[in-house]
C-alpha positions in Angstrom: 32.6 -2.9 17.8 34.2 -2.8 14.4 33.8 -6.6 14.0 30.1 -6.5 14.8 29.6 -3.7 12.2 31.5 -5.9 9.7 29.3 -8.9 10.4 26.2 -6.8 10.1 27.3 -5.6 6.7 28.0 -9.2 5.6 24.6 -10.3 6.8 23.0 -7.3 4.9 24.8 -8.3 1.7 23.6 -11.9 2.2 20.0 -10.9 2.8 20.1 -8.6 -0.3 21.4 -11.5 -2.5 18.7 -13.8 -1.1 16.1 -11.1 -1.7 17.3 -11.0 -5.3 16.6 -14.7 -5.6 13.1 -14.3 -4.2 12.3 -11.5 -6.7 13.6 -13.5 -9.6 11.5 -16.5 -8.5 8.3 -14.4 -8.1 9.0 -12.8 -11.5 9.3 -16.1 -13.2 6.0 -17.2 -11.7 4.2 -14.1 -13.0 5.9 -14.5 -16.4 4.7 -18.1 -16.6 1.1 -17.1 -15.9 1.3 -14.4 -18.5 2.6 -16.7 -21.1 0.2 -19.5 -20.2 2.9 -22.0 -19.6 2.2 -23.0 -16.0 4.0 -26.3 -15.9 7.7 -26.1 -15.0 8.2 -22.3 -14.5 5.7 -22.1 -11.7 7.3 -24.9 -9.7 10.8 -23.6 -10.4 9.9 -20.1 -9.5 8.1 -21.2 -6.3 11.0 -23.3 -5.2 13.4 -20.5 -6.0 11.4 -18.0 -4.0 11.1 -20.4 -1.1 14.8 -21.2 -1.1 15.6 -17.4 -1.1 13.3 -16.9 1.9 15.0 -19.8 3.6 18.4 -18.2 3.1 17.1 -14.8 4.4 15.4 -16.3 7.5 18.5 -18.5 8.2 20.8 -15.5 8.1 18.6 -13.4 10.3 18.1 -16.1 13.0 21.6 -17.5 12.9 22.7 -15.6 15.9 19.9 -16.5 18.3 19.4 -20.1 16.9 22.7 -21.2 15.3 21.7 -24.7 14.2 18.5 -23.7 12.6 20.0 -20.7 11.0 22.9 -22.6 9.4 20.6 -25.4 8.3 18.2 -23.0 6.6 21.0 -21.2 4.8 22.5 -24.5 3.7 19.2 -25.9 2.5 18.3 -22.7 0.6 21.8 -22.5 -1.0 21.7 -26.1 -2.1 18.2 -25.7 -3.5 19.2 -22.5 -5.4 22.2 -24.3 -6.8 20.1 -27.3 -8.0 17.4 -25.2 -9.5 19.6 -22.8 -11.3 21.9 -25.4 -12.9 23.1 -22.9 -15.5 24.3 -20.5 -12.8 26.3 -23.0 -10.7 29.4 -21.0 -11.1 27.7 -18.1 -9.4 25.4 -19.8 -6.9 27.8 -22.2 -5.3 30.3 -19.5 -4.2 27.4 -17.3 -3.0 26.0 -20.3 -1.1 29.3 -21.1 0.5 29.7 -17.4 1.4 26.2 -17.3 3.0 26.8 -20.5 5.0 30.1 -19.0 6.1 28.4 -15.8 7.2 25.8 -17.7 9.2 28.5 -19.9 10.8 30.6 -17.0 12.0 27.6 -15.1 13.1 26.5 -18.1 15.1 30.0 -18.4 16.6 29.7 -14.9 18.1 27.1 -16.4 20.5 29.5 -19.0 21.8 28.0 -21.8 19.6 28.4 -24.8 19.8 29.3 -24.7 23.5 26.5 -22.3 24.4 23.9 -23.9 22.1 20.5 -24.1 23.8 21.4 -21.8 26.6 19.4 -18.7 27.3 
């Protein structure tokens, strides 16, 4: 019971960090439209917001669907690290932590042996 509570806490922290990425991405989109510079900031903000959503969804579905969950978390974390090149020192450890959380959350279901079973 205590381990399940611990894992729920880790998932909540991961979702909160991913939500922060989504909010920053949406904020940069709005800022680009206000400033009239729609070229790079809109694309960067959109990709940042989408990668944050991918990480959140991946963490939330990593238990019922381990492969998809870990894939979404990894793809979102890699995209965040590439987009925010000036924050690599922060995003890579966070990405590794999020992938680790998704992996151990998926392992609670018996994955990979029980993958695809109902």
